[in-house]
N, C-alpha and C positions, 0 to 999 in steps of 0.2 A: 370397148366400153370405157367411158370416161366418167369418173366420179369426182365431185368437187366439194370442198368444204371451205373454200375461199375463192379469191380471184385467180389463184394459181391452180390449174388442173394437173392431175397426175394421170398420165396415160400409160397403161400397162395391160398386157394380156391377162396377167394374173393379179387380181385385186380382191381383197376380202374386207368388206366393211362390216363393222359391228355398230349397231345403232341402238340407242336407249329406247325404251318403250314410248316415250313422248316425242322422240325424233330430234331432240335438242342436242344430244351429245353423240358424236360419231368418232370412232377410231377406225382409221383406214390403214390396212397392211398392204404392201405392194413391193414388187421388185424394182430396184432402181439401178441404172447402169452408170458407172462413173466414166470419166474421160478416157480411162485406160481400158474400157470394155469389161470391167469386172462388175458382177451383179451382186447386190446385197439386199437383204431383207430390211425394209424401212417401214416407218409408220408416221402417221400424223393424227393429231387429236384436235377436234373442233367443237365449239359450243355455239349453237345457233348459227351455223355456217361460217363462223369466225374462228381462225386458227388460234388455239391456245398453246399448242406444242407444234412447232414447225417440223418439217421433214427431218427425221432422226433415224439413225441406223439402229436396228434392234440387235442387242447383245444378250447372250444367254450364259449364265453361270451355272455349271453343273456340279453338284456335290453328291456323289453316290456312296459316301463312306458307310452309311447305315446299311444299305442293301448289300454292299460288298462284305461288311462284317457279318451280316445274317447268312451269307453264303459261304462264310469261312475263308474269304479271300483277304489278302493283305490290302488295306485301303490305299488307294492311289491318291496322288496330289490332285487338287481341284483343277479343272480344265475350264478355260475361258474361251468361248466361241463368238466370233463376229460373223453374222450371216450376211 
């Protein structure tokens, strides 16, 4: 399956597009492999099939201190993950 929101196609077995109701805005999540064979979760955002945010690696910042405190646990330091 190939989805495109510009002249550059992203080819991946695992792609998840999120499209606005009018079809003008699309956010595409996909796996991307680098030159060393590592896979990362990436995204691209397009408006009317023109890229407004080019291929970018998705990073997630987790802060669980409130749930840890509610469970009576000692809060841990924040963890930063790159997918």
